N, CA, C and O of each residue as an XYZ file, in Angstrom:
832
protein
N       0.905     -1.176     -0.166
C      -0.011     -0.022     -0.188
C       0.888      1.189      0.117
O       1.703      1.250      1.038
N       0.588      2.263     -0.907
C       1.324      3.290     -0.871
C       1.067      4.214      0.260
O      -0.065      4.378      0.715
N       2.271      4.904      0.777
C       2.179      5.678      1.901
C       1.290      7.076      1.521
O       1.226      7.623      0.421
N       0.638      7.469      2.764
C      -0.123      8.764      2.594
C       0.778     10.009      2.437
O       1.413     10.306      3.449
N       0.931     10.712      1.456
C       1.821     11.680      1.142
C       1.388     13.082      1.737
O       1.966     14.084      1.316
N       0.410     13.197      2.686
C       0.086     14.374      3.364
C       1.209     14.963      4.271
O       1.918     14.187      4.911
N       1.377     16.189      4.339
C       2.390     16.746      5.265
C       2.272     16.208      6.638
O       3.295     15.993      7.288
N       0.980     15.952      7.176
C       0.846     15.431      8.551
C       1.523     14.153      8.555
O       2.409     13.846      9.352
N       1.044     13.384      7.581
C       1.623     11.778      7.568
C       3.052     11.714      7.538
O       3.688     10.887      8.191
N       3.597     12.630      6.742
C       5.035     12.629      6.516
C       5.750     13.201      7.759
O       6.837     12.740      8.108
N       5.229     14.063      8.333
C       5.867     14.577      9.785
C       5.744     13.477     10.595
O       6.725     13.154     11.265
N       4.691     12.812     10.669
C       4.276     11.658     11.664
C       5.414     10.498     11.509
O       5.980      9.886     12.415
N       5.575     10.380     10.184
C       6.709      9.126      9.883
C       8.018      9.649     10.314
O       8.752      8.892     10.949
N       8.345     10.669     10.088
C       9.696     11.340     10.480
C       9.756     11.326     11.830
O      10.841     11.033     12.331
N       8.731     11.606     12.622
C       8.823     11.676     14.047
C       9.183     10.095     14.579
O      10.178      9.723     15.202
N       8.026      9.308     14.113
C       8.323      7.773     14.348
C       9.812      7.280     14.036
O      10.294      6.440     14.795
N      10.404      7.654     13.192
C      11.507      7.146     12.592
C      12.920      7.850     13.242
O      14.063      7.427     13.069
N      12.552      8.935     13.964
C      13.556      9.818     14.532
C      14.392     10.606     13.744
O      15.571     10.821     14.028
N      13.786     11.066     12.708
C      14.611     12.039     11.666
C      15.047     13.212     12.573
O      14.326     13.753     13.411
N      16.415     13.549     12.268
C      16.881     14.732     12.925
C      16.018     16.042     12.324
O      15.662     16.231     11.161
N      15.822     16.802     13.397
C      14.887     18.075     13.175
C      13.438     17.794     13.163
O      12.693     18.773     13.198
N      12.923     16.621     13.121
C      11.595     16.255     13.085
C      10.732     16.950     14.067
O       9.728     17.589     13.752
N      11.225     16.775     15.421
C      10.479     17.351     16.480
C      10.481     18.850     16.425
O       9.451     19.438     16.757
N      11.490     19.495     16.057
C      11.526     21.012     15.946
C      10.422     21.384     14.805
O       9.664     22.337     14.989
N      10.365     20.662     13.717
C       9.289     20.922     12.693
C       8.015     20.655     13.215
O       7.053     21.325     12.839
N       7.871     19.558     14.214
C       6.600     19.409     14.606
C       6.177     20.610     15.720
O       4.998     20.962     15.719
N       6.904     21.103     16.457
C       6.667     22.205     17.382
C       6.415     23.532     16.453
O       5.527     24.327     16.763
N       7.146     23.708     15.429
C       6.945     24.890     14.590
C       5.363     24.814     13.961
O       4.649     25.808     13.826
N       4.975     23.443     13.612
C       3.579     23.331     12.986
C       2.469     23.391     14.022
O       1.449     24.042     13.796
N       2.646     22.739     15.128
C       1.575     22.513     16.032
C       1.782     23.563     17.289
O       0.730     23.866     17.851
N       2.801     24.070     17.729
C       3.108     24.930     18.859
C       1.963     25.969     18.994
O       1.118     25.928     19.888
N       2.018     26.828     18.093
C       1.096     27.807     18.224
C      -0.348     27.490     18.147
O      -1.135     28.197     18.777
N      -0.798     26.436     17.394
C      -1.918     25.938     17.244
C      -2.625     25.479     18.558
O      -3.753     25.834     18.900
N      -1.740     24.578     19.291
C      -2.120     23.885     20.495
C      -2.212     25.097     21.566
O      -3.099     25.071     22.419
N      -1.344     26.083     21.511
C      -1.453     27.029     22.620
C      -2.623     27.865     22.278
O      -3.212     28.317     23.260
N      -3.108     28.182     21.101
C      -4.492     29.046     21.038
C      -5.515     28.146     21.287
O      -6.509     28.668     21.791
N      -5.574     26.974     21.091
C      -6.687     25.982     21.405
C      -6.726     25.976     22.939
O      -7.803     26.156     23.507
N      -5.550     25.768     23.658
C      -5.373     25.759     25.190
C      -5.808     26.992     25.767
O      -6.471     26.991     26.804
N      -5.479     28.070     25.159
C      -5.910     29.358     25.865
C      -7.558     29.509     25.771
O      -8.237     29.876     26.731
N      -8.064     29.194     24.557
C      -9.366     29.385     24.281
C     -10.200     28.557     25.318
O     -11.172     29.039     25.900
N      -9.764     27.306     25.505
C     -10.293     26.262     26.279
C     -10.092     26.512     27.804
O     -11.000     26.261     28.596
N      -8.882     27.012     28.206
C      -8.572     27.082     29.715
C      -8.901     28.487     30.118
O      -9.201     28.779     31.276
N      -8.834     29.388     29.094
C      -9.085     30.901     29.556
C      -8.193     31.625     30.330
O      -8.480     32.766     30.695
N      -7.026     31.034     30.658
C      -5.895     31.609     31.258
C      -4.620     31.452     30.638
O      -4.304     30.275     30.463
N      -3.769     32.341     30.245
C      -2.517     32.151     29.705
C      -1.639     31.265     30.440
O      -0.951     30.520     29.741
N      -1.508     31.181     31.712
C      -0.548     30.460     32.389
C      -0.992     28.989     32.311
O      -0.135     28.141     32.062
N      -2.279     28.626     32.509
C      -2.902     27.445     32.153
C      -2.664     26.954     30.671
O      -2.459     25.769     30.409
N      -2.701     27.835     29.834
C      -2.669     27.461     28.350
C      -1.134     27.008     28.101
O      -0.853     25.998     27.456
N      -0.113     27.921     28.721
C       1.183     27.480     28.418
C       1.647     26.140     28.957
O       2.442     25.415     28.359
N       1.019     25.825     30.289
C       1.447     24.563     30.729
C       0.781     23.487     30.190
O       1.376     22.414     30.294
N      -0.422     23.476     29.573
C      -1.100     22.537     28.810
C      -0.419     22.331     27.582
O      -0.152     21.177     27.247
N      -0.065     23.402     26.782
C       0.532     23.197     25.376
C       1.891     22.584     25.582
O       2.252     21.671     24.838
N       2.673     23.033     26.557
C       3.967     22.414     26.705
C       3.829     20.938     27.225
O       4.726     20.135     26.968
N       2.756     20.574     27.930
C       2.480     19.083     28.532
C       2.122     18.234     27.183
O       2.562     17.105     26.966
N       1.226     18.979     26.285
C       0.716     18.266     25.125
C       1.830     17.727     24.152
O       1.926     16.597     23.675
N       2.664     18.844     23.975
C       3.910     18.557     22.988
C       4.929     17.535     23.491
O       5.489     16.756     22.720
N       5.140     17.559     24.734
C       6.052     16.580     25.348
C       5.450     15.131     25.441
O       6.077     14.076     25.343
N       3.994     15.314     25.668
C       3.198     13.942     25.715
C       3.388     13.154     24.400
O       3.685     11.964     24.298
N       3.137     14.132     23.319
C       3.283     13.490     21.940
C       4.543     12.848     21.823
O       4.600     11.678     21.444
N       5.616     13.536     22.126
C       6.778     13.231     21.888
C       7.143     11.760     22.572
O       7.791     10.864     22.032
N       6.613     11.750     23.772
C       6.874     10.474     24.782
C       6.072      9.347     24.372
O       6.359      8.197     24.706
N       4.900      9.693     23.535
C       3.927      8.635     23.190
C       3.953      8.296     21.772
O       3.035      7.619     21.309
N       4.850      8.673     21.084
C       4.833      8.361     19.725
C       4.547      6.965     19.286
O       3.998      6.779     18.200
N       4.925      5.851     20.155
C       4.866      4.575     19.895
C       3.319      4.291     19.868
O       2.960      3.178     19.483
N       2.460      5.136     20.216
C       1.080      4.772     20.272
C       0.336      5.423     19.096
O      -0.861      5.181     18.938
N       0.938      6.160     18.346
C       0.235      6.652     17.142
C       0.191      5.550     15.970
O       1.159      5.352     15.234
N      -0.849      4.952     15.883
C      -0.936      3.839     14.932
C      -1.215      4.319     13.518
O      -0.851      3.609     12.581
N      -1.887      5.569     13.277
C      -2.102      5.993     11.959
C      -1.514      7.361     11.686
O      -2.092      8.356     12.123
N      -0.509      7.453     11.055
C       0.303      8.701     10.923
C      -0.571      9.696     10.275
O      -0.425     10.896     10.507
N      -1.455      9.258      9.490
C      -2.168     10.258      8.547
C      -3.137     11.020      9.538
O      -3.663     12.059      9.137
N      -3.437     10.483     11.004
C      -4.280     10.986     11.891
C      -3.569     11.752     12.978
O      -4.006     11.851     14.124
N      -2.277     12.368     12.482
C      -1.521     12.994     13.499
C      -2.437     14.247     14.193
O      -2.641     14.361     15.402
N      -2.835     14.971     13.352
C      -3.486     16.215     13.786
C      -4.600     15.766     14.766
O      -4.643     16.327     15.861
N      -5.379     14.936     14.510
C      -6.412     14.534     15.313
C      -5.977     13.953     16.734
O      -6.599     14.203     17.766
N      -4.872     13.172     16.675
C      -4.346     12.683     17.856
C      -3.594     13.660     18.816
O      -3.445     13.415     20.013
N      -3.111     14.837     18.168
C      -2.450     15.853     18.890
C      -3.504     16.641     19.788
O      -3.350     16.904     20.980
N      -4.615     16.974     18.990
C      -5.761     17.860     19.720
C      -6.388     16.799     20.709
O      -6.784     17.165     21.815
N      -6.468     15.594     20.340
C      -7.041     14.609     21.448
C      -6.319     14.656     22.732
O      -6.933     14.674     23.799
N      -5.056     14.677     22.663
C      -4.052     14.775     23.793
C      -4.335     16.381     24.483
O      -4.598     16.523     25.677
N      -4.248     17.346     23.669
C      -4.525     18.706     24.185
C      -5.865     18.775     24.664
O      -6.023     19.562     25.598
N      -6.905     18.136     24.254
C      -8.252     18.226     24.895
C      -8.215     17.635     26.258
O      -8.619     18.251     27.244
N      -7.699     16.363     26.304
C      -7.609     15.731     27.581
C      -6.844     16.583     28.590
O      -7.367     16.776     29.688
N      -5.651     17.108     28.313
C      -4.803     18.107     29.216
C      -5.642     19.193     29.547
O      -5.624     19.563     30.721
N      -6.446     19.835     28.662
C      -7.157     20.952     29.078
C      -8.271     20.555     30.014
O      -8.651     21.385     30.840
N      -8.836     19.348     29.960
C      -9.921     18.921     30.916
C      -9.441     18.813     32.215
O     -10.122     19.206     33.162
N      -8.179     18.248     32.382
C      -7.681     18.133     33.586
C      -7.093     19.402     34.176
O      -7.022     19.517     35.399
N      -6.726     20.230     33.471
C      -6.293     21.548     33.908
C      -7.492     22.153     34.363
O      -7.386     22.595     35.507
N      -8.564     22.308     33.847
C      -9.815     23.014     34.187
C     -10.219     22.491     35.376
O     -10.686     23.245     36.230
N     -10.102     21.167     35.598
C     -10.701     20.766     36.860
C      -9.980     21.242     38.072
O     -10.581     21.584     39.091
N      -8.523     21.261     37.935
C      -7.696     21.615     39.042
C      -7.696     23.155     39.085
O      -7.292     23.635     40.143
N      -8.084     24.024     38.106
C      -7.730     25.478     38.081
C      -8.484     26.150     38.955
O      -9.651     25.798     39.124
N      -7.989     27.139     39.596
C      -8.947     28.064     40.478
C      -9.664     28.935     39.849
O     -10.370     29.638     40.572
N      -9.725     29.169     38.404
C     -10.312     29.877     37.524
C     -11.345     29.292     37.023
O     -12.208     29.948     36.440
N     -11.422     27.979     37.168
C     -12.509     27.276     36.337
C     -13.853     27.469     37.097
O     -13.897     27.456     38.327
N     -14.952     27.650     36.304
C     -16.282     27.996     36.988
C     -16.942     26.929     37.699
O     -16.955     25.807     37.191
N     -17.440     27.122     38.712
C     -18.120     26.273     39.625
C     -19.264     25.469     38.925
O     -19.507     24.316     39.280
N     -20.006     26.123     37.870
C     -20.957     25.514     37.321
C     -21.103     26.165     35.903
O     -21.288     27.381     35.840
N     -21.041     25.532     34.944
C     -21.198     25.996     33.452
C     -22.504     26.280     33.056
O     -23.376     25.469     33.369
N     -22.837     27.390     32.356
C     -24.043     27.799     31.839
C     -24.642     26.894     30.723
O     -23.923     26.449     29.828
N     -25.876     26.651     30.790
C     -26.416     25.844     29.789
C     -26.448     26.474     28.351
O     -26.735     27.667     28.245
N     -26.200     25.815     27.380
C     -26.294     26.343     25.978
C     -27.591     27.182     25.646
O     -27.598     28.152     24.887
N     -28.633     26.705     26.283
C     -29.956     27.379     26.138
C     -29.895     28.935     26.427
O     -30.641     29.772     25.917
N     -28.830     29.188     27.374
C     -28.819     30.629     27.658
C     -28.103     31.288     26.558
O     -28.020     32.515     26.609
N     -27.626     30.725     25.669
C     -26.779     31.478     24.640
C     -27.709     31.623     23.360
O     -27.636     32.587     22.597
N     -28.654     30.488     23.195
C     -29.422     30.463     22.015
C     -30.682     31.395     21.865
O     -31.316     31.798     22.840
N     -30.980     31.691     20.606
C     -32.281     32.581     20.354
C     -33.499     31.953     20.991
O     -33.663     30.733     21.002
N     -34.449     32.916     21.585
C     -35.470     32.433     22.367
C     -36.491     31.649     21.355
O     -36.344     31.737     20.136
N     -37.403     30.975     21.876
C     -38.514     30.302     21.272
C     -39.586     31.481     20.780
O     -39.640     32.554     21.382
N     -40.289     31.238     19.829
C     -41.526     32.091     19.520
C     -42.736     31.311     20.169
O     -42.585     30.198     20.673
N     -44.001     32.001     20.120
C     -45.084     31.292     20.567
C     -45.297     29.769     20.039
O     -45.624     28.836     20.772
N     -45.053     29.677     18.633
C     -45.297     28.457     18.018
C     -44.294     27.472     18.079
O     -44.365     26.445     17.404
N     -43.280     27.740     18.913
C     -42.319     26.540     19.299
C     -41.198     26.786     18.272
O     -40.269     25.986     18.381
N     -41.073     27.687     17.319
C     -39.933     27.753     16.616
C     -38.948     28.762     16.993
O     -39.336     29.857     17.401
N     -37.765     28.498     16.894
C     -36.660     29.539     17.214
C     -36.810     30.805     16.602
O     -37.092     30.901     15.407
N     -36.609     31.957     17.468
C     -36.873     33.330     16.749
C     -35.695     33.492     15.940
O     -34.574     33.338     16.424
N     -35.863     33.759     14.875
C     -35.067     34.192     13.789
C     -34.076     35.347     14.123
O     -34.565     36.302     14.727
N     -32.995     35.383     13.870
C     -32.035     36.462     14.170
C     -31.896     37.407     12.993
O     -31.760     36.933     11.865
N     -31.919     38.601     13.174
C     -31.867     39.482     12.183
C     -30.440     40.095     12.386
O     -30.388     41.040     13.174
N     -29.243     39.684     11.771
C     -28.037     40.134     12.255
C     -27.672     41.697     11.899
O     -27.810     42.189     10.779
N     -27.276     42.254     12.838
C     -26.971     43.809     12.696
C     -25.911     43.913     11.546
O     -25.005     43.103     11.353
N     -26.162     45.003     10.837
C     -25.406     45.437      9.598
C     -23.807     45.802     10.080
O     -23.486     46.743     10.805
N     -23.019     44.923      9.551
C     -21.629     45.282      9.858
C     -21.072     46.667      9.244
O     -20.202     47.343      9.792
N     -21.706     46.989      8.017
C     -21.404     48.436      7.720
C     -21.569     49.592      8.426
O     -21.002     50.665      8.220
N     -22.641     49.239      9.551
C     -22.889     50.425     10.394
C     -21.681     50.521     11.511
O     -21.638     51.463     12.301
N     -20.831     49.602     11.508
C     -19.806     49.740     12.565
C     -18.650     50.662     12.007
O     -18.327     50.536     10.826
N     -17.965     51.657     12.881
C     -16.857     52.242     12.477
C     -15.577     51.441     12.029
O     -15.299     50.395     12.614
N     -14.907     51.847     11.149
C     -13.789     50.848     10.699
C     -12.794     50.674     11.748
O     -12.188     49.602     11.752
N     -12.494     51.624     12.723
C     -11.418     51.468     13.736
C     -12.019     50.497     14.791
O     -11.267     49.958     15.603
N     -13.263     50.279     14.797
C     -13.694     49.403     15.765
C     -13.283     48.004     15.687
O     -12.836     47.394     16.659
N     -13.454     47.446     14.400
C     -12.920     46.254     14.073
C     -11.384     46.175     13.953
O     -10.787     45.145     14.268
N     -10.730     47.312     13.478
C      -9.219     47.154     13.620
C      -8.673     47.042     14.838
O      -7.687     46.312     14.939
N      -9.152     47.690     15.954
C      -8.756     47.723     17.127
C      -8.957     46.404     17.910
O      -8.612     46.238     19.079
N      -9.492     45.589     17.207
C      -9.684     44.106     17.939
C     -10.847     43.953     18.834
O     -10.907     42.948     19.542
N     -11.847     44.913     18.880
C     -12.819     44.705     20.055
C     -13.791     43.558     19.464
O     -14.283     42.783     20.284
N     -14.059     43.418     18.273
C     -14.998     42.258     17.797
C     -14.325     40.935     18.030
O     -14.981     39.958     18.392
N     -12.948     40.880     17.816
C     -12.140     39.745     18.034
C     -12.167     39.201     19.343
O     -12.274     37.999     19.582
N     -12.056     40.218     20.293
C     -11.995     40.063     21.788
C     -13.501     39.472     22.141
O     -13.628     38.440     22.801
N     -14.511     40.146     21.691
C     -15.877     39.787     21.926
C     -16.193     38.171     21.487
O     -16.895     37.391     22.131
N     -15.607     37.937     20.443
C     -15.947     36.598     19.878
C     -15.112     35.630     20.656
O     -15.637     34.565     20.983
N     -13.718     35.909     21.030
C     -13.074     34.875     21.834
C     -13.676     34.784     23.444
O     -13.565     33.783     24.151
N     -14.323     36.038     23.844
C     -14.975     35.847     25.035
C     -16.226     34.953     25.106
O     -16.516     34.129     25.973
N     -17.039     35.378     23.767
C     -18.189     34.366     23.784
C     -18.027     32.875     23.546
O     -18.854     32.077     23.987
N     -16.903     32.477     22.812
C     -16.312     31.200     22.937
C     -16.075     30.644     24.181
O     -16.576     29.591     24.574
N     -15.266     31.390     24.837
C     -14.816     31.038     26.250
C     -15.874     30.697     27.326
O     -15.706     29.951     28.291
N     -17.015     31.391     26.982
C     -18.243     31.257     27.849
C     -19.271     30.115     27.347
O     -20.223     29.767     28.046
N     -18.972     29.504     25.941
C     -19.839     28.277     25.776
C     -19.471     27.306     26.699
O     -18.356     27.301     27.219
N     -20.464     26.359     26.973
C     -20.444     25.097     27.601
C     -19.334     24.241     26.814
O     -19.218     24.288     25.590
N     -18.630     23.551     27.551
C     -17.342     22.817     27.156
C     -17.466     21.943     26.026
O     -16.493     21.827     25.281
N     -18.554     21.291     25.784
C     -18.727     20.285     24.716
C     -18.721     21.300     23.509
O     -18.041     21.044     22.516
N     -19.358     22.271     23.578
C     -19.620     23.217     22.328
C     -18.382     24.113     22.047
O     -17.997     24.398     20.913
N     -17.876     24.474     23.055
C     -16.498     25.389     22.918
C     -15.549     24.411     22.272
O     -14.892     24.785     21.301
N     -15.434     23.219     22.729
C     -14.494     22.213     21.919
C     -14.603     21.995     20.453
O     -13.646     21.987     19.678
N     -15.847     21.818     20.140
C     -16.095     21.432     18.775
C     -16.098     22.904     17.994
O     -15.903     22.799     16.783
N     -16.241     23.929     18.369
C     -16.025     25.297     17.486
C     -14.702     25.465     17.447
O     -14.186     25.985     16.458
N     -14.079     25.117     18.343
C     -12.484     25.612     18.276
C     -11.798     24.407     17.364
O     -10.801     24.738     16.723
N     -12.195     23.210     17.269
C     -11.592     22.338     16.574
C     -11.875     22.696     15.095
O     -10.960     22.733     14.273
N     -13.209     22.967     14.763
C     -13.700     22.919     13.354
C     -13.559     24.525     12.764
O     -13.168     24.761     11.621
N     -13.883     25.407     13.585
C     -13.821     26.943     13.023
C     -12.522     27.727     13.311
O     -12.271     28.749     12.673
N     -11.701     27.260     14.261
C     -10.398     27.925     14.611
C      -9.303     27.088     14.195
O      -8.491     27.509     13.370
N      -9.227     26.090     14.630
C      -8.110     25.034     14.115
C      -8.178     24.340     12.730
O      -7.276     23.698     12.193
N      -9.412     24.590     12.261
C      -9.755     23.979     10.886
C      -9.716     22.707     10.702
O      -9.419     22.330      9.569
N     -10.016     21.636     11.802
C      -9.936     20.397     11.542
C     -11.378     19.973     10.600
O     -12.406     20.649     10.547
N     -11.154     18.832      9.984
C     -12.400     18.378      9.164
C     -13.261     17.814     10.275
O     -12.882     17.665     11.436
N     -14.595     17.480      9.745
C     -15.611     17.011     10.715
C     -15.243     15.611     11.277
O     -15.495     15.226     12.419
N     -14.552     14.844     10.218
C     -13.993     13.584     10.588
C     -13.017     13.640     11.693
O     -13.132     12.980     12.726
N     -11.893     14.585     11.393
C     -10.916     14.736     12.539
C     -11.495     15.071     13.682
O     -11.185     14.412     14.674
N     -12.429     16.124     13.809
C     -12.803     16.452     15.097
C     -13.709     15.356     15.690
O     -13.845     15.361     16.913
N     -14.305     14.476     15.011
C     -14.972     13.243     15.552
C     -13.942     12.373     16.145
O     -14.181     11.853     17.235
N     -12.926     12.177     15.602
C     -11.679     11.477     16.223
C     -11.249     12.011     17.534
O     -11.111     11.351     18.564
N     -11.041     13.352     17.372
C     -10.516     14.090     18.628
C     -11.648     13.867     19.766
O     -11.233     13.521     20.872
N     -12.811     14.008     19.617
C     -13.866     14.177     20.464
C     -14.285     12.698     20.863
O     -14.747     12.492     21.985
N     -14.118     11.614     19.900
C     -14.373     10.428     20.149
C     -15.909     10.119     20.017
O     -16.435      9.230     20.686
N     -16.671     10.975     19.032
C     -17.947     10.809     18.841
C     -18.130     10.596     17.511
O     -17.096     10.545     16.844
N     -19.425     10.424     16.802
C     -19.787     10.188     15.591
C     -19.672     11.585     14.884
O     -19.612     12.600     15.577
N     -19.641     11.649     13.574
C     -19.711     12.839     12.843
C     -20.943     13.559     12.984
O     -20.919     14.789     13.029
N     -22.133     12.851     13.066
C     -23.332     13.579     13.237
C     -23.445     14.214     14.475
O     -24.253     15.135     14.603
N     -22.649     13.795     15.528
C     -22.833     14.409     16.791
C     -22.064     15.741     16.711
O     -22.546     16.781     17.159
N     -20.890     15.681     16.144
C     -19.971     16.860     15.673
C     -20.815     18.002     15.011
O     -20.857     19.140     15.477
N     -21.591     17.537     13.704
C     -22.344     18.559     13.189
C     -23.377     19.267     13.919
O     -23.605     20.470     13.794
N     -24.043     18.404     14.750
C     -25.160     18.782     15.600
C     -24.666     19.860     16.661
O     -25.227     20.949     16.780
N     -23.582     19.472     17.413
C     -23.049     20.390     18.259
C     -22.444     21.767     17.683
O     -22.592     22.860     18.230
N     -21.757     21.542     16.519
C     -21.323     22.730     15.755
C     -22.420     23.577     15.383
O     -22.290     24.776     15.628
N     -23.346     23.227     14.904
C     -24.570     23.989     14.474
C     -25.232     24.833     15.709
O     -25.755     25.938     15.572
N     -25.118     24.135     16.901
C     -25.923     24.885     17.984
C     -24.808     25.685     18.548
O     -25.207     26.710     19.101
N     -23.446     25.495     18.566
C     -22.589     26.391     19.011
C     -22.517     27.691     18.102
O     -22.549     28.799     18.638
N     -22.425     27.561     16.811
C     -22.444     28.684     15.757
C     -23.754     29.537     16.056
O     -23.638     30.761     16.115
N     -24.919     28.979     16.235
C     -26.028     29.641     16.542
C     -25.964     30.400     17.703
O     -26.436     31.537     17.687
N     -25.367     29.871     18.877
C     -25.129     30.619     20.154
C     -24.284     31.764     19.881
O     -24.540     32.862     20.375
N     -23.193     31.547     19.047
C     -22.224     32.741     18.889
C     -22.755     33.791     17.950
O     -22.261     34.919     17.964
N     -23.759     33.467     17.119
C     -24.301     34.342     16.352
C     -25.279     35.175     17.149
O     -25.349     36.381     16.910
N     -26.003     34.650     18.034
C     -26.591     35.552     18.971
C     -25.826     36.437     19.695
O     -26.075     37.641     19.737
N     -24.960     35.939     20.236
C     -23.903     37.033     21.142
C     -23.302     37.999     20.335
O     -23.187     39.146     20.766
N     -22.838     37.646     19.046
C     -22.370     38.714     18.300
C     -23.381     39.770     17.726
O     -23.101     40.957     17.556
N     -24.509     39.227     17.469
C     -25.700     40.125     16.860
C     -25.892     41.015     18.007
O     -26.045     42.208     17.744
N     -25.913     40.612     19.351
C     -26.268     41.609     20.403
C     -25.046     42.609     20.558
O     -25.249     43.795     20.819
N     -23.769     42.092     20.389
C     -22.734     43.033     20.382
C     -22.751     44.058     19.216
O     -22.378     45.218     19.388
N     -23.176     43.610     18.077
C     -22.985     44.578     16.874
C     -24.207     45.718     16.932
O     -24.103     46.868     16.505
N     -25.330     45.160     17.528
C     -26.661     46.067     17.455
C     -26.158     47.172     18.483
O     -26.337     48.373     18.282
N     -25.446     46.606     19.720
C     -25.063     47.751     20.633
C     -24.051     48.698     20.041
O     -24.209     49.899     20.263
N     -23.160     48.347     19.405
C     -22.098     49.035     18.801
C     -22.556     50.106     17.836
O     -22.027     51.216     17.777
N     -23.717     49.655     16.970
C     -24.324     50.481     16.194
C     -25.011     51.652     16.783
O     -24.857     52.810     16.394
N     -25.848     51.232     17.836
C     -26.471     52.155     18.612
C     -25.701     53.338     19.158
O     -26.009     54.527     19.077
N     -24.585     52.760     19.760
C     -23.680     53.794     20.457
C     -22.954     54.822     19.248
O     -22.650     55.989     19.495
N     -22.763     54.243     18.062
C     -22.305     54.963     16.990
C     -23.274     56.068     16.579
O     -22.903     57.211     16.313
N     -24.571     55.642     16.543
C     -25.870     56.591     16.173
C     -25.862     57.590     17.319
O     -25.876     58.797     17.074
N     -25.843     57.170     18.437
C     -25.923     58.322     19.461
C     -24.819     59.364     19.363
O     -25.034     60.539     19.660
N     -23.698     58.949     18.966
C     -22.652     59.870     18.993
C     -22.782     60.918     17.670
O     -22.106     61.947     17.666
N     -23.530     60.653     16.744
C     -23.677     61.524     15.453
C     -24.576     62.536     15.870
O     -24.922     63.417     15.084
């Protein structure tokens, strides 16, 4: 059988075979990604630094457990996910009780249907607001406040850009579960950002 020629599969084989510089290339490829994921999962830079370092070292120490080189990315993020869970359980910053996703989702109408969101017009925002990063910080905060199972799936799919199949491997669930959780997570974020954009537009209108 021909070897998978994907960059991940090739990097995994180099790691497994002990190629010089392979681990350095692995850190260059995954270091920032694992830190970003850990930061948005844990919510604290110190915790994220510990988790990302622990993840990278565990990958190196557990290479003999990687059975499918082409699934390197999913394997790395599964290790990171488990490390994040352990860190959050021990962290003094972890919330004592997570909010329900229902608190983030649009309310129901009288007929039982979800109320449709009319997203605020982005063109109504001053250019410097987006440039200064307020919107990005609002999005990061909204992601951080999602219940853990929804925060994880949106980070894997929309931030780290794993495929549905890769996310399913990380989370050890079916692809249908990933799709359902992702849909609900996106809907929750849409509501949160809609509220933010409307507020920003109102503030701008009041200043005119």
